[in-house]
KEKOL-815437 format. One line per field, with one value per atom (N, C-alpha, C): chain; atom name; x, y, z. Coordinates in Angstrom, 3 decimals, always signed. Layout:
ch = c(A,...);
at = c(CA,...);
c1 = c(X,...);
c2 = c(Y,...);
c3 = c(Z,...);
REM end
This chain:
ch = c(A,A,A,A,A,A,A,A,A,A,A,A,A,A,A,A,A,A,A,A,A,A,A,A,A,A,A,A,A,A,A,A,A,A,A,A,A,A,A,A,A,A,A,A,A,A,A,A,A,A,A,A,A,A,A,A,A,A,A,A,A,A,A,A,A,A,A,A,A,A,A,A,A,A,A,A,A,A,A,A,A,A,A,A,A,A,A,A,A,A,A,A,A,A,A,A,A,A,A,A,A,A,A,A,A,A,A,A,A,A,A,A,A,A,A,A,A,A,A,A,A,A,A,A,A,A,A,A,A,A,A,A,A,A,A,A,A,A,A,A,A,A,A,A,A,A,A,A,A,A,A,A,A,A,A,A,A,A,A,A,A,A,A,A,A,A,A,A,A,A,A,A,A,A,A,A,A,A,A,A,A,A,A,A,A,A);
at = c(N,CA,C,N,CA,C,N,CA,C,N,CA,C,N,CA,C,N,CA,C,N,CA,C,N,CA,C,N,CA,C,N,CA,C,N,CA,C,N,CA,C,N,CA,C,N,CA,C,N,CA,C,N,CA,C,N,CA,C,N,CA,C,N,CA,C,N,CA,C,N,CA,C,N,CA,C,N,CA,C,N,CA,C,N,CA,C,N,CA,C,N,CA,C,N,CA,C,N,CA,C,N,CA,C,N,CA,C,N,CA,C,N,CA,C,N,CA,C,N,CA,C,N,CA,C,N,CA,C,N,CA,C,N,CA,C,N,CA,C,N,CA,C,N,CA,C,N,CA,C,N,CA,C,N,CA,C,N,CA,C,N,CA,C,N,CA,C,N,CA,C,N,CA,C,N,CA,C,N,CA,C,N,CA,C,N,CA,C,N,CA,C,N,CA,C,N,CA,C,N,CA,C,N,CA,C,N,CA,C,N,CA,C,N,CA,C);
c1 = c(+119.136,+118.768,+117.956,+117.930,+116.837,+115.602,+115.239,+114.217,+113.772,+114.623,+113.680,+113.391,+113.594,+113.190,+112.271,+112.062,+110.495,+109.615,+110.153,+108.779,+108.137,+109.466,+108.334,+107.313,+108.643,+106.924,+106.134,+106.137,+105.054,+103.327,+104.062,+103.929,+102.965,+103.466,+103.436,+102.166,+102.422,+101.472,+99.783,+100.054,+98.477,+97.938,+99.165,+98.216,+97.896,+98.285,+97.918,+96.458,+96.328,+94.708,+93.996,+94.267,+93.178,+92.847,+93.964,+92.894,+92.697,+93.182,+91.692,+90.172,+90.142,+89.109,+88.390,+88.721,+88.233,+88.093,+89.362,+88.600,+89.963,+90.796,+91.801,+92.059,+91.412,+91.126,+92.711,+92.902,+94.157,+94.979,+93.845,+94.741,+94.765,+94.412,+94.763,+95.745,+96.212,+97.392,+98.589,+98.389,+99.196,+99.885,+98.959,+99.403,+100.002,+99.944,+99.652,+101.803,+101.942,+103.382,+103.765,+103.608,+104.612,+104.636,+103.760,+103.999,+105.940,+104.854,+106.586,+107.456,+107.870,+109.005,+109.330,+108.869,+109.482,+109.822,+108.604,+109.486,+110.929,+110.787,+112.479,+113.458,+113.047,+114.512,+114.331,+113.600,+114.004,+114.597,+114.325,+115.767,+114.667,+113.342,+112.307,+112.179,+113.459,+113.621,+114.604,+115.459,+116.278,+115.472,+114.659,+113.974,+112.862,+112.139,+111.401,+112.031,+113.109,+113.738,+113.914,+114.533,+115.108,+113.889,+113.293,+111.688,+111.270,+111.360,+111.057,+111.803,+113.343,+113.788,+114.079,+113.683,+113.973,+111.938,+111.325,+109.721,+110.048,+110.527,+111.148,+112.095,+112.772,+113.910,+112.897,+112.135,+111.141,+110.333,+110.388,+108.698,+109.795,+110.206,+111.329,+110.963,+111.087,+111.263,+110.132,+108.609,+107.473,+106.709);
c2 = c(-43.750,-43.316,-42.010,-41.544,-40.311,-40.951,-41.430,-42.148,-43.003,-43.610,-44.745,-44.018,-42.982,-42.100,-41.444,-40.917,-39.990,-41.469,-42.357,-43.467,-43.534,-44.145,-44.068,-42.858,-41.755,-40.445,-40.477,-40.980,-40.718,-41.853,-42.927,-44.461,-44.276,-44.219,-42.859,-41.867,-41.025,-40.174,-40.491,-41.797,-42.275,-42.823,-43.929,-44.309,-43.695,-42.527,-41.115,-40.819,-40.893,-40.369,-41.883,-42.461,-44.202,-43.999,-44.020,-43.948,-43.311,-41.918,-40.339,-40.572,-41.737,-41.436,-42.535,-43.685,-45.139,-45.764,-45.799,-47.013,-47.945,-47.874,-48.786,-48.162,-49.946,-50.007,-49.647,-49.940,-49.877,-51.333,-52.212,-53.596,-53.794,-53.711,-53.769,-52.775,-51.680,-50.669,-51.161,-52.046,-51.956,-53.940,-54.405,-55.905,-55.348,-54.340,-53.868,-53.152,-52.966,-52.160,-53.207,-54.608,-55.024,-56.718,-56.700,-57.183,-56.836,-55.354,-54.176,-54.385,-54.510,-55.176,-56.125,-56.901,-58.597,-58.595,-57.958,-58.188,-57.323,-56.930,-55.868,-56.815,-57.863,-58.358,-60.197,-59.955,-61.297,-61.338,-61.881,-61.675,-61.262,-60.918,-60.252,-58.679,-58.280,-56.385,-56.438,-56.627,-56.235,-56.218,-56.777,-56.842,-55.782,-55.503,-54.733,-53.596,-53.736,-51.727,-51.389,-52.867,-52.667,-51.710,-52.570,-52.367,-50.642,-50.679,-48.618,-47.753,-48.381,-47.370,-47.429,-48.276,-48.574,-47.938,-48.061,-47.104,-45.709,-45.009,-43.969,-43.243,-44.053,-43.951,-43.299,-44.197,-44.261,-42.649,-42.639,-41.594,-39.769,-39.832,-38.462,-38.905,-40.292,-40.484,-40.815,-39.690,-40.406,-39.016);
c3 = c(+63.791,+64.521,+65.334,+64.311,+64.578,+63.537,+62.339,+62.134,+63.732,+64.006,+64.955,+65.889,+66.587,+67.835,+67.119,+66.039,+65.026,+65.070,+64.865,+64.611,+66.302,+66.472,+68.224,+68.704,+68.294,+68.493,+68.581,+66.629,+66.216,+66.484,+66.645,+67.359,+68.286,+69.351,+70.595,+70.409,+69.914,+69.741,+68.775,+67.923,+67.388,+68.486,+69.393,+70.371,+71.567,+71.565,+72.711,+72.329,+71.076,+70.429,+70.405,+69.419,+69.825,+70.924,+72.028,+74.214,+74.546,+73.881,+74.384,+73.429,+72.808,+71.709,+72.197,+72.602,+73.403,+72.979,+70.926,+70.123,+70.984,+71.171,+72.171,+73.321,+74.088,+75.567,+75.947,+77.472,+77.542,+77.681,+78.256,+78.133,+76.971,+75.204,+74.451,+73.913,+74.572,+74.516,+74.608,+76.107,+76.687,+75.980,+75.842,+74.239,+73.958,+72.517,+71.858,+72.199,+73.026,+73.878,+73.842,+74.640,+74.919,+73.844,+73.084,+71.812,+70.932,+70.890,+70.310,+70.822,+71.754,+73.556,+73.354,+72.571,+72.533,+71.471,+70.101,+68.392,+68.797,+69.546,+68.789,+69.485,+70.453,+70.844,+69.944,+69.133,+68.231,+67.203,+66.279,+65.277,+63.731,+64.566,+63.191,+63.443,+64.681,+64.505,+63.170,+62.302,+61.859,+60.488,+59.682,+58.606,+58.791,+59.895,+59.992,+60.062,+60.742,+60.709,+59.895,+58.794,+57.068,+56.798,+56.790,+55.471,+55.839,+57.216,+56.939,+56.998,+56.977,+56.286,+55.152,+54.016,+52.318,+52.524,+53.007,+53.053,+53.267,+53.922,+54.518,+53.330,+52.825,+51.663,+50.243,+50.353,+49.404,+49.043,+50.156,+50.017,+49.179,+49.831,+48.587,+47.214,+46.692,+45.478,+45.086,+45.660,+44.708,+44.623);
REM end
């Protein structure tokens, strides 16, 4: 759970700075957030979470 909250905070911060620098428009940010929201409710959510956990577990071993 802590990893999920951290990743949400990280992606939210990146999105904030992209919006602030006008790299991404508000429409694109809305589409990206909507895509993430609907992706989380599909069967792809579990493999994506497993991949994120595997990457985070591998980082200390580098």
